[in-house]
C-alpha positions as CSV (number, residue, x, y, z in Angstrom):
1,M,60.0,3.7,-141.0
2,R,62.4,2.0,-138.6
3,D,64.0,5.4,-137.8
4,L,60.6,6.7,-136.9
5,L,59.7,3.9,-134.6
6,T,63.1,3.9,-132.9
7,P,64.3,7.6,-133.2
8,T,67.7,8.6,-132.0
9,T,68.8,11.7,-130.1
10,Q,70.4,13.0,-133.3
11,H,67.0,13.0,-135.1
12,I,65.6,15.4,-132.5
13,R,68.8,17.5,-132.0
14,A,69.1,18.2,-135.8
15,P,65.8,17.5,-137.5
16,K,66.0,17.5,-141.3
17,T,63.2,18.9,-143.4
18,A,62.9,15.7,-145.4
19,A,62.6,13.7,-142.2
20,I,59.9,16.1,-140.9
21,L,57.9,15.8,-144.1
22,R,58.1,12.0,-144.1
23,T,57.0,11.9,-140.5
24,A,54.1,14.2,-141.3
25,L,53.0,12.1,-144.2
26,I,53.0,8.9,-142.1
27,A,51.0,10.6,-139.4
28,A,48.5,11.9,-141.9
29,A,48.1,8.5,-143.6
30,G,47.7,6.7,-140.3
31,F,45.1,9.1,-138.9
32,G,43.3,9.2,-142.3
33,V,42.9,5.5,-142.5
34,Y,41.6,5.2,-139.0
35,G,39.4,8.3,-139.4
36,F,37.6,6.6,-142.3
37,T,36.5,3.7,-140.0
38,V,35.4,6.2,-137.3
39,G,32.9,8.0,-139.6
40,Y,31.9,4.9,-141.6
41,W,29.3,3.9,-139.0
42,R,27.2,6.9,-139.9
43,S,27.7,6.7,-143.7
44,P,30.6,6.2,-146.2
45,L,30.5,10.0,-146.9
46,M,31.0,10.7,-143.2
47,G,33.9,8.2,-143.3
48,C,35.5,10.3,-146.1
49,Y,34.9,13.5,-144.1
50,V,36.6,12.1,-141.0
51,A,39.5,10.8,-143.0
52,V,40.3,14.4,-143.9
53,K,39.5,15.9,-140.5
54,M,41.6,13.5,-138.4
55,P,44.9,14.7,-140.0
56,L,43.6,18.2,-139.8
57,L,43.0,17.8,-136.1
58,V,46.6,16.7,-135.6
59,A,47.8,19.7,-137.7
60,L,45.8,22.2,-135.6
61,T,47.0,20.6,-132.3
62,L,50.6,20.7,-133.4
63,A,50.3,24.3,-134.7
64,C,49.0,25.5,-131.3
65,N,51.0,23.2,-129.1
66,G,54.3,23.4,-130.9
67,L,55.0,26.9,-129.6
68,L,53.7,26.1,-126.1
69,N,55.8,23.0,-125.8
70,G,58.9,24.8,-127.2
71,L,58.5,27.3,-124.4
72,L,58.0,24.5,-121.8
73,G,61.0,22.6,-123.1
74,L,63.2,25.7,-122.6
75,L,61.7,26.5,-119.2
76,L,62.0,22.9,-117.9
77,G,65.6,22.7,-119.0
78,S,65.2,19.9,-121.5
79,G,67.3,21.7,-124.1
80,L,64.6,21.2,-126.7
81,G,64.0,24.3,-128.8
82,F,60.9,25.1,-130.9
83,K,61.9,23.0,-134.0
84,Q,63.1,20.1,-131.9
85,S,60.0,20.0,-129.8
86,L,57.8,20.2,-132.9
87,H,59.7,17.3,-134.5
88,A,59.4,15.2,-131.4
89,L,55.7,15.9,-131.1
90,L,55.2,15.1,-134.7
91,S,57.1,11.8,-134.2
92,G,54.8,11.0,-131.3
93,F,51.7,11.7,-133.5
94,A,53.1,9.5,-136.3
95,I,53.5,6.6,-133.9
96,T,50.0,7.2,-132.6
97,G,48.8,7.2,-136.2
98,L,50.5,3.9,-137.0
99,I,49.0,2.3,-133.9
100,L,45.5,3.5,-134.8
101,A,45.9,2.4,-138.4
102,S,46.9,-1.1,-137.2
103,V,43.5,-1.4,-135.4
104,A,41.6,0.2,-138.3
105,P,40.5,-3.3,-139.6
106,V,39.0,-4.1,-136.2
107,T,37.2,-0.7,-135.9
108,F,35.9,-1.1,-139.5
109,F,34.5,-4.5,-138.6
110,L,32.9,-2.9,-135.5
111,A,31.3,-0.2,-137.7
112,L,29.8,-2.9,-139.9
113,N,28.4,-5.0,-137.1
114,I,27.2,-2.6,-134.5
115,S,23.6,-1.5,-134.6
116,G,23.3,1.1,-137.4
117,P,22.1,4.7,-137.2
118,D,18.6,3.7,-138.5
119,S,18.1,1.0,-135.8
120,Q,16.0,1.3,-132.6
121,N,19.2,1.1,-130.5
122,A,21.0,3.8,-132.5
123,T,21.4,6.2,-129.6
124,T,23.0,3.7,-127.3
125,S,25.1,2.3,-130.2
126,H,26.3,5.8,-131.0
127,S,27.3,6.4,-127.3
128,A,29.1,3.1,-127.0
129,Y,30.8,3.6,-130.3
130,L,32.0,7.1,-129.3
131,L,33.4,5.9,-125.9
132,T,35.2,3.0,-127.7
133,H,37.0,5.2,-130.1
134,V,37.7,7.9,-127.5
135,S,39.4,5.1,-125.4
136,L,41.4,3.8,-128.3
137,I,42.6,7.2,-129.3
138,A,43.5,8.1,-125.7
139,I,45.5,4.8,-125.3
140,A,47.3,5.2,-128.7
141,G,48.0,8.9,-128.0
142,V,49.6,8.1,-124.6
143,A,51.6,5.2,-126.2
144,G,52.8,7.5,-128.9
145,V,54.2,10.0,-126.5
146,V,55.5,7.5,-124.0
147,K,57.5,5.9,-126.9
148,L,59.6,9.0,-126.8
149,A,60.3,8.8,-123.0
150,K,63.6,7.0,-123.4
151,L,64.7,9.4,-126.1
152,L,64.0,12.4,-123.9
153,E,65.9,10.8,-121.0
154,S,69.0,10.3,-123.3
155,Y,68.6,13.8,-124.7
156,T,68.1,15.6,-121.4
157,E,70.3,13.3,-119.3
158,S,67.8,13.8,-116.4
159,R,64.9,11.6,-115.7
160,T,63.1,14.3,-113.7
161,I,63.3,16.8,-116.6
162,S,62.3,14.3,-119.2
163,R,59.3,13.2,-117.2
164,A,58.2,16.7,-116.6
165,T,58.5,17.5,-120.3
166,L,56.7,14.3,-121.2
167,T,53.9,15.1,-118.8
168,A,53.6,18.6,-120.2
169,W,53.3,17.2,-123.7
170,I,50.6,14.7,-122.8
171,A,48.6,17.3,-120.9
172,G,48.8,19.9,-123.7
173,N,48.1,17.4,-126.5
174,A,45.1,15.9,-124.7
175,F,43.5,19.2,-123.7
176,L,43.9,20.9,-127.1
177,G,43.2,17.8,-129.1
178,C,40.0,17.1,-127.3
179,Q,38.6,20.6,-127.7
180,F,39.7,20.8,-131.4
181,S,37.9,17.5,-132.0
182,W,34.7,19.1,-130.6
183,V,35.1,22.2,-132.8
184,L,35.7,20.0,-135.9
185,R,32.7,17.7,-135.1
186,P,31.0,15.6,-136.3
187,F,33.4,12.6,-136.3
188,F,30.9,9.9,-135.4
189,G,27.8,11.4,-136.8
190,S,24.7,11.6,-134.6
191,P,21.8,9.4,-135.8
192,S,19.3,12.2,-135.5
193,L,21.4,14.8,-137.5
194,E,22.3,15.0,-141.1
195,V,25.7,14.1,-142.4
196,A,27.9,17.3,-142.7
197,F,31.5,18.2,-142.7
198,L,31.0,20.7,-139.8
199,R,28.1,21.6,-137.5
200,E,26.5,25.0,-137.8
201,N,27.5,26.1,-134.2
202,P,31.0,24.5,-133.7
203,M,31.8,26.6,-130.6
204,R,28.7,25.6,-128.7
205,G,29.3,23.2,-125.7
206,N,32.6,21.3,-125.2
207,F,34.1,17.9,-125.6
208,Y,34.1,16.8,-122.0
209,E,30.4,17.5,-121.5
210,A,29.5,15.4,-124.6
211,V,31.6,12.4,-123.3
212,W,30.0,12.6,-119.9
213,R,26.5,12.6,-121.4
214,S,27.5,9.5,-123.5
215,F,28.9,7.8,-120.4
216,E,25.6,8.4,-118.5
217,R,23.6,7.1,-121.4
218,V,25.6,3.9,-121.6
219,I,25.5,3.3,-117.8
220,S,21.8,3.8,-117.8
221,E,21.5,0.7,-120.1
222,I,23.6,-1.5,-117.8
223,D,22.0,-3.3,-114.8
224,L,23.5,-3.4,-111.3
225,M,25.3,-6.8,-111.8
226,W,27.3,-5.5,-114.8
227,M,28.0,-2.3,-113.0
228,V,29.6,-4.2,-110.1
229,L,31.6,-6.4,-112.6
230,L,32.9,-3.3,-114.4
231,I,34.0,-1.7,-111.1
232,L,35.8,-4.9,-110.0
233,L,37.4,-5.2,-113.4
234,G,38.6,-1.6,-113.1
235,I,40.2,-2.4,-109.7
236,I,41.7,-5.8,-110.6
237,M,43.2,-5.0,-114.0
238,P,45.7,-2.4,-112.8
239,I,46.9,-4.7,-110.1
240,F,47.2,-7.6,-112.5
241,L,49.1,-5.5,-115.1
242,F,51.4,-4.3,-112.3
243,H,52.1,-7.9,-111.3
244,I,52.9,-8.9,-114.9
245,R,55.2,-6.0,-115.2
246,N,57.2,-7.0,-112.1
247,Q,57.4,-10.6,-113.3
248,I,58.8,-9.4,-116.7
249,K,61.4,-7.3,-114.9
250,K,62.5,-10.2,-112.7
251,A,62.7,-12.4,-115.7
252,K,65.0,-9.9,-117.5
253,Q,67.3,-9.7,-114.4
């Protein structure tokens, strides 16, 4: 476990089959535990479905993105071949899975206490629930890939190349992962639809359109005062975090 959280250049340069399998199992377990809490709001059966589909989503994203990122690694001059890129991406997903698994007790508590699918506020609750989990997954996903930034810098010996490679990985994982999540829906379970492993028309629509509709629905329930506060919070928080980061750097110096 410690090797996974603090990987070395040697782990990426010469990945062993046993290490790859161990990393895959950790990723599957983390996403599975978190996935159960995602679907539990709709029903325990939906929770079991999502516990299976979350690791499947990772596997599909890796299968499609592994070849792409291997090519990008070679083109960008990182020196990462196909197997090395696949192992690095899998390590990033495993870290993401561990982060999500760590917040699973909180999201499970949220599923138990938010207005249920049979309540009058079910539509609004579903939208807020969706946006909350999308935000958590996005943050954990970025954190999982960024965790490998220093490793890439030491491997490529060039900050420009490592950042370019990292950016390509984040963009590819986010784009394919979001669309695969739409194809494999439902994950949250719409209150008006029956619980099912897959929808009848998985290719209809797209992920980004669904998120935008949920955002509009939630915003319509918020009055002007809260809207202003949210905008101010969105402006102030990055400035505050940047200030804290500078203070930490000064303290280390």
